[in-house]
C-alpha positions as CSV (number, residue, x, y, z in Angstrom):
1,M,-94.7,59.4,-10.4
2,E,-95.0,55.8,-11.4
3,S,-96.1,55.2,-15.0
4,N,-98.8,52.7,-16.0
5,T,-96.8,51.7,-19.1
6,L,-93.5,49.8,-19.5
7,R,-91.2,49.9,-22.5
8,I,-89.4,46.6,-23.0
9,G,-86.5,45.9,-25.3
10,I,-85.9,42.3,-26.3
11,S,-83.4,40.3,-28.4
12,A,-82.4,36.6,-28.4
13,D,-80.3,34.0,-30.1
14,W,-77.0,36.0,-30.5
15,H,-74.9,32.8,-31.1
16,I,-71.5,34.4,-30.5
17,E,-68.8,32.0,-31.6
18,P,-65.2,32.3,-32.7
19,G,-65.7,32.1,-36.4
20,M,-68.4,34.7,-36.5
21,R,-67.5,36.8,-33.4
22,Q,-66.6,40.0,-35.2
23,Q,-69.7,40.0,-37.4
24,R,-71.9,39.3,-34.4
25,I,-70.3,42.1,-32.4
26,R,-70.8,44.6,-35.2
27,A,-74.6,43.8,-35.3
28,L,-74.8,43.9,-31.5
29,N,-73.0,47.3,-31.3
30,R,-75.7,48.6,-33.6
31,L,-78.3,47.1,-31.3
32,V,-76.8,48.8,-28.2
33,A,-76.8,52.2,-30.1
34,G,-80.5,51.7,-30.9
35,V,-81.3,51.0,-27.3
36,G,-79.5,54.2,-26.3
37,E,-81.7,56.2,-28.7
38,R,-85.0,54.6,-27.7
39,K,-84.3,54.2,-23.9
40,P,-86.5,51.2,-22.9
41,D,-87.1,50.6,-19.1
42,L,-85.5,47.2,-19.3
43,F,-84.0,44.7,-21.7
44,L,-84.7,41.0,-22.1
45,L,-82.3,38.3,-23.4
46,P,-84.0,34.9,-23.5
47,G,-81.1,32.7,-24.2
48,D,-78.6,31.3,-26.8
49,L,-76.1,34.2,-26.4
50,F,-73.3,31.7,-27.2
51,D,-73.4,29.2,-30.0
52,H,-71.7,26.5,-27.9
53,E,-69.2,26.3,-25.1
54,S,-67.6,29.7,-25.0
55,T,-64.0,30.7,-25.4
56,P,-62.3,33.4,-23.2
57,E,-62.5,35.8,-26.2
58,D,-66.2,35.0,-26.6
59,R,-66.8,35.9,-22.9
60,W,-64.8,39.1,-23.1
61,A,-66.9,40.1,-26.2
62,L,-70.2,39.4,-24.5
63,A,-69.2,41.1,-21.3
64,G,-68.4,44.3,-23.2
65,I,-71.8,44.2,-25.0
66,L,-73.7,43.6,-21.8
67,E,-71.9,46.3,-19.9
68,N,-72.7,48.8,-22.7
69,L,-76.3,47.6,-22.8
70,A,-76.6,48.1,-19.0
71,E,-75.5,51.7,-19.4
72,H,-79.1,52.3,-20.7
73,C,-81.3,50.0,-18.6
74,P,-81.4,46.9,-16.4
75,V,-80.8,43.6,-18.4
76,Y,-82.5,40.3,-17.6
77,G,-81.8,37.0,-19.4
78,C,-81.8,33.2,-19.2
79,E,-79.8,30.3,-20.4
80,G,-80.6,28.7,-23.8
81,N,-80.0,25.2,-25.3
82,H,-76.8,26.1,-27.1
83,E,-74.8,27.4,-24.1
84,Q,-72.8,25.0,-21.9
85,H,-74.7,24.8,-18.6
86,D,-73.8,27.7,-16.3
87,D,-71.6,29.3,-19.0
88,L,-73.7,32.5,-18.5
89,A,-73.6,32.6,-14.7
90,V,-70.4,34.7,-14.6
91,F,-72.2,37.6,-16.3
92,N,-74.3,38.3,-13.2
93,Y,-71.2,40.1,-12.0
94,V,-71.3,42.6,-14.9
95,T,-72.4,46.0,-13.7
96,N,-72.1,49.2,-15.6
97,R,-69.6,51.4,-13.9
98,E,-71.4,54.7,-14.5
99,R,-74.9,53.8,-13.5
100,S,-76.7,51.5,-11.1
101,H,-78.1,49.3,-13.9
102,H,-77.1,45.7,-13.7
103,V,-77.2,42.4,-15.6
104,R,-79.1,39.4,-14.2
105,I,-79.0,36.0,-16.1
106,W,-80.7,32.9,-14.8
107,T,-79.3,29.4,-15.4
108,Q,-82.0,27.9,-13.1
109,P,-85.7,28.7,-13.1
110,A,-86.8,31.8,-11.3
111,G,-90.4,31.9,-10.1
112,I,-91.1,28.1,-10.2
113,L,-91.1,28.0,-6.4
114,P,-93.1,30.4,-4.2
115,G,-91.2,33.6,-3.5
116,T,-88.5,33.1,-6.1
117,A,-89.5,35.7,-8.7
118,H,-87.1,38.5,-9.0
119,I,-88.9,41.7,-7.7
120,E,-87.3,45.0,-8.5
121,R,-88.2,48.7,-8.8
122,L,-86.9,50.1,-12.1
123,P,-85.3,53.5,-12.5
124,G,-88.6,54.8,-13.9
125,G,-90.4,53.8,-10.7
126,Q,-92.2,50.7,-12.0
127,R,-92.1,47.5,-10.0
128,V,-91.6,44.3,-12.0
129,G,-91.3,40.6,-11.1
130,I,-89.2,38.6,-13.5
131,L,-90.1,34.9,-14.1
132,A,-87.3,33.1,-15.9
133,C,-87.4,29.7,-17.6
134,P,-84.1,28.5,-19.0
135,W,-84.1,25.6,-21.6
136,F,-85.1,22.2,-20.4
137,D,-85.1,19.1,-22.6
138,K,-86.4,15.5,-22.6
139,A,-83.0,14.1,-21.8
140,N,-82.9,15.9,-18.4
141,V,-86.4,14.8,-17.6
142,G,-85.8,11.2,-18.7
143,A,-82.6,11.0,-16.6
144,H,-84.7,11.0,-13.5
145,L,-86.7,8.0,-14.5
146,P,-85.7,4.5,-13.5
147,A,-83.8,2.7,-16.3
148,E,-86.6,0.2,-16.9
149,E,-89.2,3.1,-17.3
150,A,-87.1,5.4,-19.5
151,R,-88.8,4.3,-22.8
152,P,-89.5,7.0,-25.4
153,E,-93.2,7.2,-24.8
154,A,-92.7,7.3,-21.0
155,V,-90.1,10.1,-21.4
156,R,-92.5,12.1,-23.7
157,L,-95.4,11.9,-21.2
158,E,-93.1,12.7,-18.3
159,T,-91.8,15.8,-20.1
160,I,-95.3,17.0,-20.9
161,N,-96.3,16.5,-17.3
162,A,-93.2,18.4,-16.1
163,A,-94.0,21.3,-18.5
164,E,-97.6,21.5,-17.4
165,T,-96.5,21.5,-13.7
166,M,-93.9,24.1,-14.4
167,L,-96.4,26.5,-16.1
168,R,-98.8,26.1,-13.2
169,C,-96.0,27.0,-10.8
170,F,-95.2,30.1,-12.9
171,Y,-98.8,31.1,-12.9
172,A,-99.0,30.9,-9.1
173,E,-95.9,33.0,-8.8
174,A,-97.2,35.6,-11.3
175,Q,-100.3,36.0,-9.1
176,R,-98.1,36.6,-6.1
177,V,-96.1,39.2,-8.1
178,K,-99.4,41.1,-8.9
179,Q,-100.4,41.0,-5.3
180,M,-97.2,42.8,-4.5
181,K,-98.2,45.6,-6.9
182,A,-95.6,44.6,-9.4
183,T,-95.9,43.7,-13.1
184,P,-95.0,40.1,-13.9
185,I,-92.7,39.6,-16.9
186,F,-91.8,36.2,-18.2
187,I,-88.7,35.2,-20.2
188,G,-88.0,31.7,-21.4
189,H,-86.1,29.6,-23.9
190,L,-88.9,27.5,-25.2
191,M,-90.3,25.8,-28.3
192,V,-93.7,27.1,-29.2
193,A,-95.9,24.6,-31.2
194,G,-96.5,25.8,-34.7
195,S,-93.5,28.1,-34.9
196,D,-92.1,28.9,-38.3
197,T,-88.3,28.5,-38.5
198,S,-85.8,30.3,-40.6
199,T,-84.5,28.1,-43.5
200,G,-81.3,26.4,-42.3
201,Q,-81.8,26.9,-38.6
202,R,-80.3,24.1,-36.5
203,L,-82.5,22.9,-33.7
204,I,-80.5,21.3,-31.0
205,G,-82.0,19.2,-28.2
206,Q,-85.6,18.0,-27.8
207,T,-88.2,19.4,-25.6
208,V,-92.0,19.5,-25.4
209,E,-93.7,22.0,-27.7
210,L,-95.9,24.4,-25.8
211,A,-99.0,26.0,-27.4
212,P,-99.0,29.9,-27.4
213,A,-102.0,29.9,-25.2
214,A,-100.3,27.6,-22.7
215,V,-97.3,30.1,-22.5
216,A,-99.7,33.0,-22.1
217,G,-101.4,31.1,-19.4
218,V,-98.5,32.0,-17.1
219,G,-100.4,35.3,-16.7
220,A,-97.6,37.7,-17.2
221,A,-98.0,41.0,-18.9
222,F,-95.5,39.9,-21.5
223,H,-93.9,36.6,-22.4
224,G,-90.5,37.1,-24.3
225,L,-89.0,34.0,-25.8
226,G,-85.8,32.7,-27.4
227,H,-85.0,29.6,-29.5
228,I,-86.5,30.4,-33.0
229,H,-84.5,32.8,-35.1
230,L,-87.5,34.0,-37.2
231,R,-89.4,36.9,-35.6
232,Q,-93.0,36.1,-34.8
233,G,-95.7,36.6,-32.2
234,W,-99.0,35.3,-30.9
235,L,-102.0,36.7,-29.0
236,D,-101.4,40.3,-29.9
237,N,-97.7,39.8,-29.4
238,R,-98.0,39.0,-25.7
239,V,-96.1,35.9,-26.6
240,L,-93.1,36.8,-28.8
241,Y,-90.0,35.5,-30.5
242,P,-87.9,38.7,-31.4
243,G,-85.7,36.7,-33.7
244,S,-82.0,36.8,-34.0
245,P,-80.1,40.1,-34.6
246,D,-77.8,38.6,-37.3
247,R,-77.9,35.7,-39.8
248,I,-76.8,32.7,-37.9
249,T,-76.9,30.4,-40.9
250,A,-76.7,31.1,-44.6
251,G,-80.4,30.0,-45.0
252,E,-81.8,32.8,-42.9
253,T,-83.0,35.4,-45.4
254,D,-85.5,37.2,-43.1
255,E,-85.0,40.7,-41.9
256,K,-82.9,40.9,-38.7
257,S,-83.9,43.3,-35.9
258,W,-84.4,43.8,-32.2
259,T,-87.9,44.6,-30.8
260,L,-89.3,47.3,-28.6
261,I,-92.6,46.6,-26.9
262,E,-94.8,49.1,-24.9
263,I,-97.2,47.4,-22.5
264,E,-99.9,48.4,-20.0
265,T,-98.8,47.5,-16.5
266,T,-102.4,47.4,-15.1
267,E,-104.8,44.5,-15.8
268,P,-106.1,43.6,-18.2
269,F,-102.6,43.7,-19.6
270,A,-102.4,45.0,-23.2
271,I,-99.8,45.7,-25.8
272,R,-99.7,49.3,-26.8
273,S,-97.2,49.2,-29.5
274,V,-94.6,46.9,-31.1
275,E,-91.6,48.3,-33.0
276,H,-89.0,46.1,-34.8
277,I,-85.8,48.0,-35.3
278,P,-83.9,46.6,-38.3
279,L,-80.2,45.7,-37.9
280,P,-78.1,45.6,-41.1
281,S,-77.0,42.0,-41.8
282,P,-74.9,40.9,-44.8
283,A,-76.8,39.5,-47.7
284,I,-76.6,35.9,-48.8
285,H,-75.8,35.1,-52.4
286,K,-76.4,31.6,-53.7
287,V,-75.0,30.8,-57.2
288,E,-75.4,27.6,-59.1
289,I,-73.1,27.2,-62.2
290,D,-74.0,24.3,-64.5
291,M,-70.8,23.6,-66.4
292,A,-72.3,20.2,-67.4
293,A,-74.9,22.1,-69.4
294,G,-72.4,24.4,-70.9
295,E,-72.3,27.4,-68.6
296,D,-69.1,29.4,-68.5
297,L,-67.6,29.1,-65.0
298,Q,-65.4,32.3,-65.1
299,G,-68.1,34.3,-66.8
300,R,-70.7,33.5,-64.1
301,L,-68.1,34.2,-61.3
302,R,-67.4,37.6,-62.9
303,E,-71.2,38.4,-62.7
304,L,-71.0,38.3,-58.9
305,A,-69.4,41.7,-59.0
306,S,-72.7,43.3,-60.0
307,T,-74.6,42.1,-56.9
308,V,-72.2,41.1,-54.1
309,L,-70.9,43.6,-51.6
310,R,-67.9,43.3,-49.4
311,G,-68.8,41.3,-46.3
312,D,-71.7,39.4,-47.8
313,H,-72.2,35.6,-47.5
314,I,-71.4,33.7,-50.7
315,R,-72.4,30.1,-51.6
316,V,-71.3,28.7,-55.0
317,R,-72.4,25.3,-56.3
318,I,-70.7,24.0,-59.4
319,L,-72.2,21.2,-61.4
320,R,-69.6,19.5,-63.7
321,R,-69.1,16.4,-65.8
322,P,-66.3,13.8,-64.8
323,D,-64.1,15.0,-67.7
324,Q,-64.3,18.6,-66.5
325,A,-62.4,18.0,-63.2
326,D,-59.2,19.8,-64.4
327,S,-61.3,22.9,-65.2
328,V,-62.4,23.4,-61.6
329,N,-60.0,24.4,-58.8
330,T,-62.1,25.2,-55.7
331,G,-59.1,26.4,-53.8
332,E,-58.3,29.0,-56.4
333,I,-61.9,30.1,-56.7
334,E,-62.2,30.5,-52.9
335,A,-59.0,32.5,-52.8
336,D,-60.1,34.9,-55.6
337,L,-63.6,35.4,-54.0
338,R,-62.1,36.1,-50.6
339,R,-59.6,38.6,-52.1
340,I,-62.3,40.5,-54.0
341,F,-65.3,40.4,-51.7
342,L,-63.9,39.8,-48.2
343,P,-67.0,37.6,-47.5
344,T,-68.3,37.0,-44.0
345,S,-68.6,33.4,-45.0
346,L,-67.8,31.5,-48.1
347,K,-68.5,28.0,-49.4
348,V,-67.6,26.6,-52.9
349,A,-68.8,23.1,-53.6
350,T,-68.7,20.9,-56.7
351,E,-71.0,18.1,-57.8
352,V,-70.3,15.6,-60.5
353,Q,-73.2,15.2,-63.0
354,R,-73.1,11.7,-64.4
355,A,-74.3,11.0,-68.0
356,E,-77.7,9.6,-68.5
357,R,-78.0,5.8,-68.1
358,A,-81.3,5.1,-69.8
359,V,-79.7,3.2,-72.7
360,R,-77.3,1.3,-70.6
361,S,-79.9,0.3,-68.0
362,D,-82.1,-1.3,-70.7
363,R,-79.2,-3.5,-71.7
364,I,-78.7,-4.6,-68.1
365,V,-82.4,-5.3,-67.6
366,G,-82.5,-7.4,-70.8
367,A,-79.5,-9.6,-69.6
368,R,-80.4,-13.1,-68.4
369,G,-78.7,-14.6,-65.4
370,L,-76.2,-13.1,-63.0
371,E,-73.1,-13.7,-65.1
372,E,-74.7,-12.0,-68.2
373,K,-75.9,-9.1,-66.1
374,L,-72.4,-8.6,-64.7
375,E,-71.0,-8.7,-68.2
376,A,-73.5,-6.1,-69.3
377,L,-72.7,-4.0,-66.2
378,W,-69.0,-4.3,-66.8
379,E,-69.3,-3.0,-70.3
380,T,-71.7,-0.2,-69.6
381,E,-69.9,1.0,-66.5
382,G,-66.4,0.4,-67.7
383,G,-65.6,-1.8,-64.7
384,I,-67.0,-2.8,-61.3
385,A,-64.2,-2.1,-58.9
386,S,-60.7,-1.0,-59.8
387,H,-59.1,-3.5,-57.3
388,L,-61.0,-6.6,-58.7
389,S,-60.3,-8.4,-61.9
390,R,-63.1,-9.3,-64.2
391,E,-62.3,-13.0,-63.7
392,T,-62.4,-12.6,-59.9
393,V,-65.8,-11.0,-60.0
394,L,-67.3,-13.6,-62.3
395,T,-65.8,-16.5,-60.3
396,N,-67.2,-15.1,-57.0
397,A,-70.6,-14.6,-58.6
398,A,-70.6,-18.2,-59.8
399,E,-69.8,-19.5,-56.4
400,L,-72.6,-17.4,-54.9
401,Q,-75.1,-18.9,-57.3
402,R,-74.0,-22.4,-56.5
403,G,-74.0,-21.7,-52.7
């Protein structure tokens, strides 16, 4: 008997890349295990599965995760703004060997033209119609304008017009899906106006920002989105960013998870429950050591042992005076930290703190004429440029004044 509810799993913004591939795969394997325990009816992946153009190793890794995910339920996704165009198309051939579940990822819109929504009966008996909106940006829209019309304001207005037209088309197709006794589900890689972003998230590409109500205006039972790494939802979570399953940048301190939504499949559509399933992600430790103020470099580094676990992210910023250069060897510090903590990512940076210049600047301000100011600057700074003699600078300054 067909159920009047639908359990939807969703995750986005995996950002698989060579430097962080193993860390991402560890998080995604936990996600797959959780899906096996909770058994959703389908799983949504709205974009940015890769961080940029993928390598063969990236593709093998993603294929394995998708195949394992398809062991539990059908998987539907779309292209994001980080993937190379059509880089995800090959994964439409991934099918779990043991069951009939499959993977379907759109690199072009599905449901923008009449009759193009993907209608399917799920293993539980429910019929769904998938509407998919991969990333689109202003550059693509502006490329279709004549050169003399492709001014910034014209491109902005044309992009807004294209987005509004696109949403109207999706709405019309969602109505057709409902007439076919199926539940419309929308996935898209979009920018929602007013979204909160994780600190440090890189936003690549420009597009029009859509209000949550405009996205919900598509009329689907659920609108699952990718692009923003911080988990958040609107309109009783009918419009939702599930967030990323792992820390993509060191600035992301929010909890990482995947989301399970249970929805009513009869109108008026309603969200019955929302569960965010946490995924362990290495902690991020930011340490500032002010040697210029007298802090002990080695002592502060030893203190990390009380808080840092193996595999965590470590960021060290060292402030020093010019005369302390010989006391800081970033290469040795990085080697020691890697040996002790095996961090997922590590960065050690130094910053030179100059002495206060209040007294010196008063002398320069009080000097009269360019030559006198240069003399004062020379004495307070200890020189203007190592490759110029004092006489050369003063002679050039005099010529500038005469000229």
